All heavy atoms as a GROMACS GRO file, in nm:
protein
  623
    1SER      N    1   1.736  -2.050   3.750
    1SER     CA    2   1.613  -2.037   3.854
    1SER      C    3   1.502  -2.102   3.785
    1SER      O    4   1.488  -2.101   3.662
    1SER     CB    5   1.595  -1.908   3.893
    1SER     OG    6   1.704  -1.853   3.970
    2THR      N    7   1.414  -2.135   3.865
    2THR     CA    8   1.271  -2.168   3.821
    2THR      C    9   1.177  -2.078   3.880
    2THR      O   10   1.204  -2.008   3.990
    2THR     CB   11   1.233  -2.318   3.859
    2THR    OG1   12   1.221  -2.330   3.998
    2THR    CG2   13   1.314  -2.412   3.792
    3TYR      N   14   1.060  -2.044   3.822
    3TYR     CA   15   0.972  -1.940   3.857
    3TYR      C   16   0.827  -1.997   3.856
    3TYR      O   17   0.790  -2.072   3.764
    3TYR     CB   18   0.981  -1.815   3.752
    3TYR     CG   19   1.122  -1.777   3.741
    3TYR    CD1   20   1.197  -1.819   3.625
    3TYR    CD2   21   1.180  -1.690   3.828
    3TYR    CE1   22   1.316  -1.778   3.605
    3TYR    CE2   23   1.323  -1.650   3.799
    3TYR     CZ   24   1.379  -1.688   3.694
    3TYR     OH   25   1.512  -1.648   3.669
    4LYS      N   26   0.740  -1.940   3.944
    4LYS     CA   27   0.603  -1.965   3.947
    4LYS      C   28   0.533  -1.847   3.984
    4LYS      O   29   0.560  -1.785   4.090
    4LYS     CB   30   0.576  -2.090   4.050
    4LYS     CG   31   0.427  -2.125   4.046
    4LYS     CD   32   0.396  -2.229   4.149
    4LYS     CE   33   0.256  -2.265   4.162
    4LYS     NZ   34   0.223  -2.359   4.259
    5LEU      N   35   0.434  -1.816   3.894
    5LEU     CA   36   0.351  -1.677   3.915
    5LEU      C   37   0.204  -1.714   3.928
    5LEU      O   38   0.162  -1.796   3.818
    5LEU     CB   39   0.385  -1.584   3.816
    5LEU     CG   40   0.304  -1.449   3.817
    5LEU    CD1   41   0.340  -1.384   3.953
    5LEU    CD2   42   0.342  -1.367   3.698
    6SER      N   43   0.140  -1.683   4.039
    6SER     CA   44   0.005  -1.700   4.038
    6SER      C   45  -0.066  -1.565   4.064
    6SER      O   46   0.008  -1.463   4.064
    6SER     CB   47  -0.043  -1.792   4.158
    6SER     OG   48  -0.023  -1.727   4.276
    7GLY      N   49  -0.186  -1.566   4.077
    7GLY     CA   50  -0.255  -1.439   4.101
    7GLY      C   51  -0.233  -1.373   4.240
    7GLY      O   52  -0.265  -1.254   4.266
    8THR      N   53  -0.168  -1.452   4.324
    8THR     CA   54  -0.157  -1.412   4.468
    8THR      C   55  -0.007  -1.424   4.511
    8THR      O   56   0.041  -1.355   4.613
    8THR     CB   57  -0.228  -1.482   4.569
    8THR    OG1   58  -0.201  -1.618   4.548
    8THR    CG2   59  -0.380  -1.471   4.539
    9GLU      N   60   0.084  -1.493   4.440
    9GLU     CA   61   0.219  -1.517   4.481
    9GLU      C   62   0.320  -1.547   4.374
    9GLU      O   63   0.278  -1.603   4.273
    9GLU     CB   64   0.208  -1.643   4.577
    9GLU     CG   65   0.350  -1.678   4.646
    9GLU     CD   66   0.329  -1.788   4.744
    9GLU    OE1   67   0.311  -1.905   4.704
    9GLU    OE2   68   0.322  -1.764   4.864
   10TYR      N   69   0.436  -1.496   4.395
   10TYR     CA   70   0.551  -1.530   4.304
   10TYR      C   71   0.644  -1.603   4.377
   10TYR      O   72   0.696  -1.567   4.490
   10TYR     CB   73   0.615  -1.386   4.247
   10TYR     CG   74   0.740  -1.407   4.173
   10TYR    CD1   75   0.735  -1.451   4.040
   10TYR    CD2   76   0.864  -1.409   4.233
   10TYR    CE1   77   0.842  -1.460   3.967
   10TYR    CE2   78   0.976  -1.422   4.159
   10TYR     CZ   79   0.978  -1.455   4.029
   10TYR     OH   80   1.088  -1.479   3.960
   11THR      N   81   0.696  -1.726   4.321
   11THR     CA   82   0.794  -1.805   4.389
   11THR      C   83   0.915  -1.829   4.293
   11THR      O   84   0.897  -1.859   4.171
   11THR     CB   85   0.730  -1.938   4.414
   11THR    OG1   86   0.616  -1.918   4.507
   11THR    CG2   87   0.826  -2.027   4.503
   12GLU      N   88   1.024  -1.813   4.349
   12GLU     CA   89   1.154  -1.840   4.270
   12GLU      C   90   1.243  -1.944   4.346
   12GLU      O   91   1.253  -1.936   4.466
   12GLU     CB   92   1.233  -1.714   4.256
   12GLU     CG   93   1.357  -1.714   4.167
   12GLU     CD   94   1.416  -1.581   4.140
   12GLU    OE1   95   1.347  -1.481   4.148
   12GLU    OE2   96   1.530  -1.582   4.121
   13THR      N   97   1.287  -2.035   4.272
   13THR     CA   98   1.384  -2.132   4.324
   13THR      C   99   1.517  -2.115   4.256
   13THR      O  100   1.520  -2.131   4.133
   13THR     CB  101   1.333  -2.279   4.311
   13THR    OG1  102   1.219  -2.297   4.375
   13THR    CG2  103   1.434  -2.380   4.358
   14LEU      N  104   1.623  -2.087   4.318
   14LEU     CA  105   1.754  -2.077   4.259
   14LEU      C  106   1.814  -2.205   4.244
   14LEU      O  107   1.823  -2.287   4.331
   14LEU     CB  108   1.848  -1.989   4.368
   14LEU     CG  109   1.804  -1.854   4.400
   14LEU    CD1  110   1.904  -1.799   4.510
   14LEU    CD2  111   1.798  -1.765   4.285
   15LEU      N  112   1.857  -2.239   4.120
   15LEU     CA  113   1.924  -2.353   4.082
   15LEU      C  114   2.075  -2.339   4.095
   15LEU      O  115   2.146  -2.420   4.151
   15LEU     CB  116   1.884  -2.398   3.935
   15LEU     CG  117   1.731  -2.421   3.928
   15LEU    CD1  118   1.704  -2.464   3.779
   15LEU    CD2  119   1.678  -2.533   4.019
   16VAL      N  120   2.127  -2.239   4.034
   16VAL     CA  121   2.269  -2.206   4.031
   16VAL      C  122   2.283  -2.052   4.042
   16VAL      O  123   2.220  -1.983   3.957
   16VAL     CB  124   2.336  -2.255   3.916
   16VAL    CG1  125   2.482  -2.227   3.913
   16VAL    CG2  126   2.330  -2.413   3.899
   17THR      N  127   2.367  -2.001   4.123
   17THR     CA  128   2.411  -1.849   4.122
   17THR      C  129   2.556  -1.851   4.115
   17THR      O  130   2.625  -1.936   4.176
   17THR     CB  131   2.352  -1.771   4.233
   17THR    OG1  132   2.395  -1.831   4.354
   17THR    CG2  133   2.201  -1.777   4.244
   18ALA      N  134   2.606  -1.755   4.054
   18ALA     CA  135   2.752  -1.722   4.055
   18ALA      C  136   2.778  -1.580   4.072
   18ALA      O  137   2.696  -1.494   4.028
   18ALA     CB  138   2.811  -1.761   3.912
   19MET      N  139   2.870  -1.549   4.169
   19MET     CA  140   2.901  -1.410   4.212
   19MET      C  141   3.040  -1.384   4.186
   19MET      O  142   3.140  -1.449   4.242
   19MET     CB  143   2.854  -1.389   4.363
   19MET     CG  144   2.885  -1.256   4.415
   19MET     SD  145   2.810  -1.128   4.332
   19MET     CE  146   2.760  -1.028   4.460
   20ASP      N  147   3.068  -1.275   4.099
   20ASP     CA  148   3.212  -1.225   4.088
   20ASP      C  149   3.205  -1.081   4.124
   20ASP      O  150   3.148  -1.006   4.049
   20ASP     CB  151   3.250  -1.260   3.951
   20ASP     CG  152   3.394  -1.206   3.922
   20ASP    OD1  153   3.453  -1.126   4.002
   20ASP    OD2  154   3.446  -1.249   3.818
   21ASP      N  155   3.263  -1.037   4.232
   21ASP     CA  156   3.254  -0.896   4.286
   21ASP      C  157   3.366  -0.812   4.227
   21ASP      O  158   3.367  -0.696   4.257
   21ASP     CB  159   3.249  -0.893   4.433
   21ASP     CG  160   3.380  -0.944   4.490
   21ASP    OD1  161   3.483  -0.970   4.420
   21ASP    OD2  162   3.392  -0.946   4.619
   22GLY      N  163   3.434  -0.862   4.132
   22GLY     CA  164   3.544  -0.780   4.063
   22GLY      C  165   3.661  -0.760   4.143
   22GLY      O  166   3.761  -0.686   4.094
   23SER      N  167   3.683  -0.827   4.261
   23SER     CA  168   3.795  -0.811   4.345
   23SER      C  169   3.914  -0.889   4.302
   23SER      O  170   4.023  -0.876   4.365
   23SER     CB  171   3.757  -0.839   4.503
   23SER     OG  172   3.724  -0.964   4.516
   24GLY      N  173   3.899  -0.982   4.221
   24GLY     CA  174   4.011  -1.074   4.187
   24GLY      C  175   3.997  -1.204   4.261
   24GLY      O  176   4.069  -1.305   4.226
   25LYS      N  177   3.896  -1.218   4.356
   25LYS     CA  178   3.888  -1.337   4.431
   25LYS      C  179   3.805  -1.446   4.339
   25LYS      O  180   3.749  -1.396   4.244
   25LYS     CB  181   3.791  -1.324   4.560
   25LYS     CG  182   3.837  -1.232   4.667
   25LYS     CD  183   3.733  -1.210   4.769
   25LYS     CE  184   3.766  -1.107   4.861
   25LYS     NZ  185   3.658  -1.077   4.951
   26PRO      N  186   3.825  -1.567   4.353
   26PRO     CA  187   3.750  -1.657   4.269
   26PRO      C  188   3.596  -1.640   4.276
   26PRO      O  189   3.543  -1.592   4.378
   26PRO     CB  190   3.791  -1.802   4.333
   26PRO     CG  191   3.908  -1.782   4.413
   26PRO     CD  192   3.904  -1.630   4.465
   27THR      N  193   3.534  -1.686   4.164
   27THR     CA  194   3.378  -1.673   4.167
   27THR      C  195   3.328  -1.768   4.269
   27THR      O  196   3.379  -1.878   4.279
   27THR     CB  197   3.333  -1.714   4.024
   27THR    OG1  198   3.409  -1.628   3.925
   27THR    CG2  199   3.190  -1.712   4.012
   28ALA      N  200   3.229  -1.714   4.336
   28ALA     CA  201   3.156  -1.796   4.434
   28ALA      C  202   3.025  -1.849   4.376
   28ALA      O  203   2.946  -1.773   4.312
   28ALA     CB  204   3.115  -1.707   4.560
   29TYR      N  205   3.009  -1.983   4.377
   29TYR     CA  206   2.895  -2.046   4.334
   29TYR      C  207   2.797  -2.105   4.446
   29TYR      O  208   2.850  -2.137   4.541
   29TYR     CB  209   2.940  -2.177   4.237
   29TYR     CG  210   3.016  -2.126   4.132
   29TYR    CD1  211   3.157  -2.128   4.137
   29TYR    CD2  212   2.955  -2.108   4.010
   29TYR    CE1  213   3.229  -2.086   4.020
   29TYR    CE2  214   3.029  -2.066   3.897
   29TYR     CZ  215   3.172  -2.053   3.909
   29TYR     OH  216   3.243  -2.010   3.791
   30ASN      N  217   2.668  -2.096   4.418
   30ASN     CA  218   2.574  -2.136   4.518
   30ASN      C  219   2.487  -2.239   4.447
   30ASN      O  220   2.419  -2.204   4.343
   30ASN     CB  221   2.491  -2.029   4.565
   30ASN     CG  222   2.396  -2.050   4.675
   30ASN    OD1  223   2.344  -2.177   4.676
   30ASN    ND2  224   2.369  -1.956   4.755
   31LEU      N  225   2.469  -2.361   4.498
   31LEU     CA  226   2.392  -2.468   4.440
   31LEU      C  227   2.282  -2.516   4.542
   31LEU      O  228   2.234  -2.623   4.537
   31LEU     CB  229   2.474  -2.584   4.394
   31LEU     CG  230   2.589  -2.550   4.292
   31LEU    CD1  231   2.676  -2.664   4.285
   31LEU    CD2  232   2.528  -2.508   4.155
   32THR      N  233   2.247  -2.426   4.640
   32THR     CA  234   2.161  -2.475   4.745
   32THR      C  235   2.024  -2.498   4.701
   32THR      O  236   1.950  -2.563   4.773
   32THR     CB  237   2.146  -2.359   4.855
   32THR    OG1  238   2.101  -2.243   4.802
   32THR    CG2  239   2.289  -2.330   4.920
   33GLY      N  240   1.970  -2.447   4.602
   33GLY     CA  241   1.834  -2.462   4.555
   33GLY      C  242   1.731  -2.395   4.656
   33GLY      O  243   1.613  -2.437   4.663
   34ALA      N  244   1.765  -2.280   4.709
   34ALA     CA  245   1.684  -2.213   4.804
   34ALA      C  246   1.558  -2.159   4.720
   34ALA      O  247   1.572  -2.120   4.607
   34ALA     CB  248   1.761  -2.087   4.850
   35THR      N  249   1.449  -2.156   4.799
   35THR     CA  250   1.320  -2.109   4.738
   35THR      C  251   1.261  -2.003   4.828
   35THR      O  252   1.264  -2.022   4.951
   35THR     CB  253   1.216  -2.224   4.728
   35THR    OG1  254   1.274  -2.330   4.640
   35THR    CG2  255   1.085  -2.177   4.685
   36GLU      N  256   1.215  -1.892   4.774
   36GLU     CA  257   1.145  -1.787   4.840
   36GLU      C  258   1.020  -1.739   4.769
   36GLU      O  259   1.018  -1.752   4.639
   36GLU     CB  260   1.240  -1.674   4.864
   36GLU     CG  261   1.344  -1.689   4.969
   36GLU     CD  262   1.412  -1.562   5.015
   36GLU    OE1  263   1.373  -1.451   4.996
   36GLU    OE2  264   1.520  -1.585   5.070
   37SER      N  265   0.920  -1.697   4.842
   37SER     CA  266   0.804  -1.638   4.766
   37SER      C  267   0.769  -1.507   4.823
   37SER      O  268   0.813  -1.458   4.931
   37SER     CB  269   0.681  -1.739   4.810
   37SER     OG  270   0.706  -1.870   4.755
   38THR      N  271   0.695  -1.432   4.741
   38THR     CA  272   0.659  -1.292   4.779
   38THR      C  273   0.508  -1.281   4.724
   38THR      O  274   0.474  -1.329   4.630
   38THR     CB  275   0.757  -1.196   4.712
   38THR    OG1  276   0.733  -1.073   4.757
   38THR    CG2  277   0.745  -1.194   4.561
   39PRO      N  278   0.426  -1.194   4.802
   39PRO     CA  279   0.302  -1.170   4.749
   39PRO      C  280   0.294  -1.081   4.624
   39PRO      O  281   0.371  -1.000   4.607
   39PRO     CB  282   0.242  -1.094   4.883
   39PRO     CG  283   0.339  -1.034   4.952
   39PRO     CD  284   0.477  -1.127   4.933
   40VAL      N  285   0.179  -1.109   4.549
   40VAL     CA  286   0.149  -1.037   4.432
   40VAL      C  287   0.022  -0.952   4.464
   40VAL      O  288  -0.071  -0.995   4.517
   40VAL     CB  289   0.124  -1.144   4.318
   40VAL    CG1  290   0.076  -1.060   4.187
   40VAL    CG2  291   0.250  -1.205   4.281
   41THR      N  292   0.029  -0.824   4.418
   41THR     CA  293  -0.084  -0.742   4.427
   41THR      C  294  -0.144  -0.734   4.282
   41THR      O  295  -0.071  -0.723   4.181
   41THR     CB  296  -0.053  -0.601   4.487
   41THR    OG1  297   0.038  -0.535   4.395
   41THR    CG2  298  -0.007  -0.616   4.626
   42ARG      N  299  -0.279  -0.726   4.267
   42ARG     CA  300  -0.340  -0.719   4.140
   42ARG      C  301  -0.438  -0.605   4.143
   42ARG      O  302  -0.510  -0.585   4.238
   42ARG     CB  303  -0.430  -0.848   4.113
   42ARG     CG  304  -0.338  -0.969   4.102
   42ARG     CD  305  -0.426  -1.088   4.089
   42ARG     NE  306  -0.493  -1.101   3.950
   42ARG     CZ  307  -0.560  -1.168   3.915
   42ARG    NH1  308  -0.615  -1.279   3.985
   42ARG    NH2  309  -0.612  -1.170   3.786
   43GLU      N  310  -0.433  -0.524   4.029
   43GLU     CA  311  -0.525  -0.416   4.008
   43GLU      C  312  -0.559  -0.426   3.852
   43GLU      O  313  -0.476  -0.388   3.779
   43GLU     CB  314  -0.472  -0.290   4.041
   43GLU     CG  315  -0.423  -0.260   4.181
   43GLU     CD  316  -0.354  -0.132   4.202
   43GLU    OE1  317  -0.384  -0.040   4.133
   43GLU    OE2  318  -0.276  -0.120   4.306
   44GLY      N  319  -0.679  -0.478   3.834
   44GLY     CA  320  -0.724  -0.500   3.687
   44GLY      C  321  -0.612  -0.597   3.619
   44GLY      O  322  -0.587  -0.702   3.668
   45GLY      N  323  -0.560  -0.545   3.510
   45GLY     CA  324  -0.455  -0.636   3.442
   45GLY      C  325  -0.318  -0.609   3.479
   45GLY      O  326  -0.222  -0.649   3.416
   46ARG      N  327  -0.304  -0.538   3.600
   46ARG     CA  328  -0.164  -0.504   3.654
   46ARG      C  329  -0.110  -0.601   3.754
   46ARG      O  330  -0.196  -0.615   3.853
   46ARG     CB  331  -0.169  -0.362   3.698
   46ARG     CG  332  -0.031  -0.310   3.752
   46ARG     CD  333  -0.052  -0.160   3.798
   46ARG     NE  334   0.064  -0.096   3.827
   46ARG     CZ  335   0.119  -0.097   3.955
   46ARG    NH1  336   0.054  -0.161   4.059
   46ARG    NH2  337   0.236  -0.035   3.974
   47LEU      N  338  -0.008  -0.655   3.755
   47LEU     CA  339   0.057  -0.737   3.864
   47LEU      C  340   0.180  -0.674   3.910
   47LEU      O  341   0.258  -0.636   3.834
   47LEU     CB  342   0.092  -0.880   3.807
   47LEU     CG  343  -0.028  -0.970   3.748
   47LEU    CD1  344   0.032  -1.099   3.696
   47LEU    CD2  345  -0.118  -1.002   3.875
   48ALA      N  346   0.193  -0.657   4.034
   48ALA     CA  347   0.307  -0.607   4.092
   48ALA      C  348   0.360  -0.681   4.210
   48ALA      O  349   0.288  -0.740   4.293
   48ALA     CB  350   0.284  -0.462   4.155
   49PHE      N  351   0.486  -0.697   4.227
   49PHE     CA  352   0.564  -0.773   4.333
   49PHE      C  353   0.701  -0.738   4.338
   49PHE      O  354   0.757  -0.691   4.246
   49PHE     CB  355   0.537  -0.930   4.323
   49PHE     CG  356   0.586  -0.981   4.176
   49PHE    CD1  357   0.709  -1.031   4.174
   49PHE    CD2  358   0.504  -0.980   4.066
   49PHE    CE1  359   0.756  -1.088   4.046
   49PHE    CE2  360   0.542  -1.037   3.959
   49PHE     CZ  361   0.679  -1.090   3.953
   50LYS      N  362   0.762  -0.775   4.444
   50LYS     CA  363   0.912  -0.747   4.475
   50LYS      C  364   0.972  -0.890   4.454
   50LYS      O  365   0.928  -0.992   4.514
   50LYS     CB  366   0.943  -0.687   4.606
   50LYS     CG  367   1.089  -0.659   4.620
   50LYS     CD  368   1.130  -0.593   4.744
   50LYS     CE  369   1.271  -0.580   4.755
   50LYS     NZ  370   1.317  -0.497   4.858
   51LEU      N  371   1.068  -0.901   4.366
   51LEU     CA  372   1.137  -1.025   4.350
   51LEU      C  373   1.205  -1.067   4.479
   51LEU      O  374   1.262  -0.987   4.545
   51LEU     CB  375   1.250  -1.023   4.250
   51LEU     CG  376   1.194  -0.982   4.097
   51LEU    CD1  377   1.306  -0.960   4.006
   51LEU    CD2  378   1.096  -1.104   4.050
   52PRO      N  379   1.199  -1.202   4.512
   52PRO     CA  380   1.277  -1.240   4.633
   52PRO      C  381   1.419  -1.239   4.620
   52PRO      O  382   1.466  -1.204   4.512
   52PRO     CB  383   1.218  -1.383   4.651
   52PRO     CG  384   1.165  -1.425   4.518
   52PRO     CD  385   1.137  -1.301   4.444
   53PHE      N  386   1.483  -1.255   4.721
   53PHE     CA  387   1.635  -1.263   4.727
   53PHE      C  388   1.689  -1.120   4.710
   53PHE      O  389   1.800  -1.096   4.659
   53PHE     CB  390   1.694  -1.364   4.623
   53PHE     CG  391   1.648  -1.507   4.642
   53PHE    CD1  392   1.560  -1.557   4.556
   53PHE    CD2  393   1.682  -1.577   4.761
   53PHE    CE1  394   1.520  -1.682   4.577
   53PHE    CE2  395   1.648  -1.702   4.765
   53PHE     CZ  396   1.569  -1.748   4.680
   54GLY      N  397   1.614  -1.012   4.747
   54GLY     CA  398   1.672  -0.885   4.748
   54GLY      C  399   1.684  -0.809   4.615
   54GLY      O  400   1.762  -0.718   4.591
   55GLU      N  401   1.591  -0.856   4.517
   55GLU     CA  402   1.590  -0.809   4.384
   55GLU      C  403   1.491  -0.684   4.382
   55GLU      O  404   1.433  -0.646   4.475
   55GLU     CB  405   1.562  -0.916   4.290
   55GLU     CG  406   1.647  -1.035   4.294
   55GLU     CD  407   1.782  -1.018   4.242
   55GLU    OE1  408   1.796  -0.936   4.147
   55GLU    OE2  409   1.875  -1.082   4.280
   56PRO      N  410   1.478  -0.618   4.252
   56PRO     CA  411   1.393  -0.518   4.234
   56PRO      C  412   1.245  -0.547   4.232
   56PRO      O  413   1.206  -0.664   4.236
   56PRO     CB  414   1.434  -0.470   4.091
   56PRO     CG  415   1.486  -0.589   4.018
   56PRO     CD  416   1.560  -0.666   4.132
   57SER      N  417   1.167  -0.435   4.236
   57SER     CA  418   1.023  -0.457   4.234
   57SER      C  419   0.984  -0.458   4.082
   57SER      O  420   1.050  -0.399   3.995
   57SER     CB  421   0.954  -0.318   4.288
   57SER     OG  422   0.991  -0.320   4.428
   58VAL      N  423   0.880  -0.536   4.046
   58VAL     CA  424   0.839  -0.569   3.912
   58VAL      C  425   0.704  -0.534   3.892
   58VAL      O  426   0.612  -0.577   3.984
   58VAL     CB  427   0.870  -0.719   3.878
   58VAL    CG1  428   0.818  -0.756   3.735
   58VAL    CG2  429   1.015  -0.753   3.887
   59VAL      N  430   0.667  -0.480   3.788
   59VAL     CA  431   0.525  -0.452   3.747
   59VAL      C  432   0.504  -0.508   3.609
   59VAL      O  433   0.571  -0.472   3.516
   59VAL     CB  434   0.485  -0.305   3.756
   59VAL    CG1  435   0.338  -0.285   3.708
   59VAL    CG2  436   0.509  -0.248   3.894
   60PHE      N  437   0.403  -0.595   3.585
   60PHE     CA  438   0.355  -0.638   3.464
   60PHE      C  439   0.224  -0.567   3.429
   60PHE      O  440   0.130  -0.559   3.505
   60PHE     CB  441   0.332  -0.794   3.459
   60PHE     CG  442   0.433  -0.884   3.463
   60PHE    CD1  443   0.484  -0.944   3.582
   60PHE    CD2  444   0.501  -0.915   3.335
   60PHE    CE1  445   0.582  -1.034   3.570
   60PHE    CE2  446   0.601  -1.006   3.340
   60PHE     CZ  447   0.647  -1.065   3.452
   61GLU      N  448   0.214  -0.507   3.301
   61GLU     CA  449   0.098  -0.446   3.258
   61GLU      C  450   0.090  -0.478   3.112
   61GLU      O  451   0.160  -0.423   3.027
   61GLU     CB  452   0.109  -0.291   3.268
   61GLU     CG  453   0.103  -0.251   3.427
   61GLU     CD  454   0.093  -0.094   3.440
   61GLU    OE1  455  -0.012  -0.042   3.427
   61GLU    OE2  456   0.208  -0.040   3.449
   62GLY      N  457  -0.006  -0.578   3.081
   62GLY     CA  458  -0.014  -0.613   2.940
   62GLY      C  459   0.103  -0.691   2.894
   62GLY      O  460   0.160  -0.783   2.957
   63ASP      N  461   0.164  -0.631   2.795
   63ASP     CA  462   0.280  -0.688   2.724
   63ASP      C  463   0.418  -0.608   2.777
   63ASP      O  464   0.512  -0.627   2.715
   63ASP     CB  465   0.284  -0.676   2.584
   63ASP     CG  466   0.188  -0.778   2.516
   63ASP    OD1  467   0.167  -0.887   2.586
   63ASP    OD2  468   0.144  -0.755   2.403
   64LYS      N  469   0.398  -0.531   2.869
   64LYS     CA  470   0.508  -0.446   2.922
   64LYS      C  471   0.549  -0.496   3.080
   64LYS      O  472   0.460  -0.527   3.155
   64LYS     CB  473   0.478  -0.288   2.935
   64LYS     CG  474   0.448  -0.253   2.782
   64LYS     CD  475   0.421  -0.107   2.794
   64LYS     CE  476   0.388  -0.058   2.639
   64LYS     NZ  477   0.345   0.085   2.634
   65LEU      N  478   0.675  -0.489   3.092
   65LEU     CA  479   0.733  -0.516   3.232
   65LEU      C  480   0.820  -0.397   3.273
   65LEU      O  481   0.906  -0.354   3.192
   65LEU     CB  482   0.804  -0.656   3.224
   65LEU     CG  483   0.874  -0.691   3.374
   65LEU    CD1  484   0.864  -0.837   3.384
   65LEU    CD2  485   1.019  -0.649   3.369
   66THR      N  486   0.818  -0.352   3.394
   66THR     CA  487   0.907  -0.249   3.445
   66THR      C  488   0.979  -0.307   3.574
   66THR      O  489   0.891  -0.358   3.655
   66THR     CB  490   0.821  -0.120   3.482
   66THR    OG1  491   0.758  -0.081   3.363
   66THR    CG2  492   0.927  -0.011   3.529
   67ALA      N  493   1.098  -0.307   3.589
   67ALA     CA  494   1.169  -0.351   3.712
   67ALA      C  495   1.234  -0.226   3.766
   67ALA      O  496   1.308  -0.146   3.694
   67ALA     CB  497   1.278  -0.458   3.677
   68THR      N  498   1.212  -0.199   3.889
   68THR     CA  499   1.263  -0.082   3.955
   68THR      C  500   1.337  -0.111   4.083
   68THR      O  501   1.293  -0.188   4.172
   68THR     CB  502   1.157   0.026   4.000
   68THR    OG1  503   1.084   0.043   3.866
   68THR    CG2  504   1.205   0.154   4.051
   69MET      N  505   1.461  -0.074   4.101
   69MET     CA  506   1.539  -0.078   4.224
   69MET      C  507   1.573   0.064   4.271
   69MET      O  508   1.648   0.127   4.193
   69MET     CB  509   1.665  -0.153   4.204
   69MET     CG  510   1.733  -0.173   4.344
   69MET     SD  511   1.875  -0.291   4.331
   69MET     CE  512   1.804  -0.440   4.364
   70GLU      N  513   1.499   0.119   4.371
   70GLU     CA  514   1.506   0.259   4.405
   70GLU      C  515   1.649   0.314   4.418
   70GLU      O  516   1.724   0.244   4.490
   70GLU     CB  517   1.436   0.281   4.537
   70GLU     CG  518   1.284   0.261   4.531
   70GLU     CD  519   1.223   0.361   4.448
   70GLU    OE1  520   1.255   0.482   4.434
   70GLU    OE2  521   1.109   0.325   4.372
   71GLY      N  522   1.682   0.412   4.357
   71GLY     CA  523   1.804   0.477   4.362
   71GLY      C  524   1.912   0.409   4.271
   71GLY      O  525   2.029   0.461   4.280
   72GLN      N  526   1.872   0.300   4.202
   72GLN     CA  527   1.978   0.222   4.126
   72GLN      C  528   1.936   0.226   3.984
   72GLN      O  529   2.017   0.261   3.894
   72GLN     CB  530   1.972   0.071   4.182
   72GLN     CG  531   2.014   0.066   4.316
   72GLN     CD  532   2.153   0.096   4.351
   72GLN    OE1  533   2.253   0.069   4.276
   72GLN    NE2  534   2.185   0.177   4.466
   73PHE      N  535   1.825   0.182   3.944
   73PHE     CA  536   1.785   0.170   3.808
   73PHE      C  537   1.635   0.147   3.784
   73PHE      O  538   1.558   0.112   3.879
   73PHE     CB  539   1.863   0.053   3.729
   73PHE     CG  540   1.826  -0.084   3.782
   73PHE    CD1  541   1.707  -0.142   3.733
   73PHE    CD2  542   1.895  -0.146   3.874
   73PHE    CE1  543   1.677  -0.272   3.774
   73PHE    CE2  544   1.870  -0.273   3.919
   73PHE     CZ  545   1.766  -0.338   3.876
   74VAL      N  546   1.593   0.175   3.666
   74VAL     CA  547   1.451   0.138   3.616
   74VAL      C  548   1.484   0.076   3.483
   74VAL      O  549   1.539   0.146   3.391
   74VAL     CB  550   1.362   0.262   3.599
   74VAL    CG1  551   1.229   0.209   3.548
   74VAL    CG2  552   1.346   0.321   3.739
   75ASP      N  553   1.431  -0.047   3.466
   75ASP     CA  554   1.447  -0.109   3.332
   75ASP      C  555   1.308  -0.144   3.275
   75ASP      O  556   1.209  -0.172   3.350
   75ASP     CB  557   1.519  -0.247   3.350
   75ASP     CG  558   1.665  -0.244   3.368
   75ASP    OD1  559   1.716  -0.138   3.332
   75ASP    OD2  560   1.724  -0.335   3.417
   76TYR      N  561   1.293  -0.139   3.141
   76TYR     CA  562   1.174  -0.149   3.081
   76TYR      C  563   1.189  -0.266   2.974
   76TYR      O  564   1.281  -0.271   2.891
   76TYR     CB  565   1.120  -0.014   3.001
   76TYR     CG  566   1.115   0.089   3.096
   76TYR    CD1  567   1.225   0.190   3.097
   76TYR    CD2  568   0.999   0.127   3.161
   76TYR    CE1  569   1.209   0.298   3.189
   76TYR    CE2  570   0.989   0.237   3.243
   76TYR     CZ  571   1.097   0.320   3.256
   76TYR     OH  572   1.090   0.431   3.347
   77TRP      N  573   1.091  -0.363   2.963
   77TRP     CA  574   1.075  -0.448   2.857
   77TRP      C  575   0.937  -0.452   2.796
   77TRP      O  576   0.848  -0.417   2.866
   77TRP     CB  577   1.105  -0.594   2.918
   77TRP     CG  578   1.253  -0.617   2.961
   77TRP    CD1  579   1.350  -0.656   2.884
   77TRP    CD2  580   1.294  -0.600   3.093
   77TRP    NE1  581   1.464  -0.677   2.960
   77TRP    CE2  582   1.426  -0.631   3.095
   77TRP    CE3  583   1.235  -0.564   3.213
   77TRP    CZ2  584   1.503  -0.633   3.206
   77TRP    CZ3  585   1.305  -0.569   3.329
   77TRP    CH2  586   1.447  -0.605   3.327
   78GLU      N  587   0.934  -0.488   2.672
   78GLU     CA  588   0.809  -0.500   2.606
   78GLU      C  589   0.813  -0.617   2.515
   78GLU      O  590   0.902  -0.644   2.435
   78GLU     CB  591   0.774  -0.371   2.522
   78GLU     CG  592   0.634  -0.378   2.465
   78GLU     CD  593   0.596  -0.237   2.397
   78GLU    OE1  594   0.676  -0.149   2.410
   78GLU    OE2  595   0.490  -0.248   2.329
   79ARG      N  596   0.701  -0.704   2.535
   79ARG     CA  597   0.686  -0.816   2.456
   79ARG      C  598   0.667  -0.778   2.307
   79ARG      O  599   0.568  -0.699   2.275
   79ARG     CB  600   0.590  -0.910   2.493
   79ARG     CG  601   0.562  -1.031   2.407
   79ARG     CD  602   0.454  -1.118   2.469
   79ARG     NE  603   0.428  -1.233   2.386
   79ARG     CZ  604   0.337  -1.314   2.406
   79ARG    NH1  605   0.243  -1.292   2.496
   79ARG    NH2  606   0.312  -1.412   2.318
   80VAL      N  607   0.738  -0.830   2.213
   80VAL     CA  608   0.713  -0.799   2.063
   80VAL      C  609   0.645  -0.925   2.000
   80VAL      O  610   0.686  -1.037   2.012
   80VAL     CB  611   0.848  -0.778   1.990
   80VAL    CG1  612   0.829  -0.759   1.854
   80VAL    CG2  613   0.919  -0.655   2.060
   81HIS      N  614   0.533  -0.896   1.941
   81HIS     CA  615   0.461  -1.017   1.887
   81HIS      C  616   0.503  -1.033   1.740
   81HIS      O  617   0.547  -0.953   1.676
   81HIS     CB  618   0.304  -0.978   1.876
   81HIS     CG  619   0.250  -0.964   2.016
   81HIS    ND1  620   0.200  -1.074   2.083
   81HIS    CD2  621   0.239  -0.859   2.098
   81HIS    CE1  622   0.150  -1.030   2.200
   81HIS    NE2  623   0.183  -0.894   2.220
   0.00000   0.00000   0.00000
């Protein structure tokens, strides 16, 4: 995928996706190049938005990123200098 983040919008363009649901069916590939955007909210140095294509919510705060999918998971990343 390609990504673009501004102070007001996050845009993602899918280049290639592959889906294997574990059922034994062949992997499904998607090469459509679909693009979707979502609004970004800003509070000081905090950026928050929901990833397009049904993905989790993301919050950037300084060098930290938190991705949350309610009832599923919370992932944390931190940039190491």
